[in-house]
N, C-alpha and C positions, 0 to 999 in steps of 0.2 A: 531374284526378281522382286522389285519393290511393289508395294500395294497398288500404286498408280499404274505401273506397267501391267500388272496382273488384271486390273479392271479394264484397261484398254484392250488387252488380248481377249477378254471375255466379251466385251462389246463388239469387237470385230468378228468374233466367231458367231455370236448371235445374229448380228446384222447380216452376215453372209448366209446363215441358215434361212433367215426370213427372205432374203433376196432370191435365193435359189429354190427353196421349197414352198414358199408362200408369197409369190410375187404379187398376188392380189392385195396384200396389205403393206407391201414395201413402200408404196407411195404415201402411207400414213406416217412414216418415220420422218420426224422433223429434224433433219440434220442441221445442226448449228455448230459453227466452229467453236471449239473450246479453247480459250486462251488460258494457258497455265502460267500464272505469274511467277516471277523468280523471287520468291520471298520465303518466309518461314510458314506459309499457310498451306502446307502439304495436306493437312487434315481436311481443310476446306476443299481442296481439289479432289481428294478421294471421296468426299461426301457428294460432290457434284457428279463425279463419274459413277458412283454407286446409285445415285438417284436416276441417272440416265439409263444405266443397265436395268434397274428395276422397272422403269417405264417401258423399255423394250420387251422385257419378259411379260409384263402385264398386257401389252398389246398382243403378243403372241398367244398368251393364255386365253384372253378374251375371244380371240378369233377361233381358237380350237374349241372352246366351250360353246360358242354360238353357231359354229359351222360344222360341227361334228356330224358325220354321216350316220344316219340311223340305219342299222343293218336290216330292220324289218321293212324298209321301203324299197329295198333293192329287188 
């Protein structure tokens, strides 16, 4: 599997996790079509995919940090 395919798989997995386990933040995901040019700029494409994956992870981490249930309030 090439790096782009691996990144796309990770993005799909994380997006599905957010959609199913954290639907309250799913609407914050700004889905934008990614056009993959047919040139020698594969490094650029991987960079864009990695940045998007990082932004999804940051969104989820922020949600978990700010909405973590306090066991003392239960």
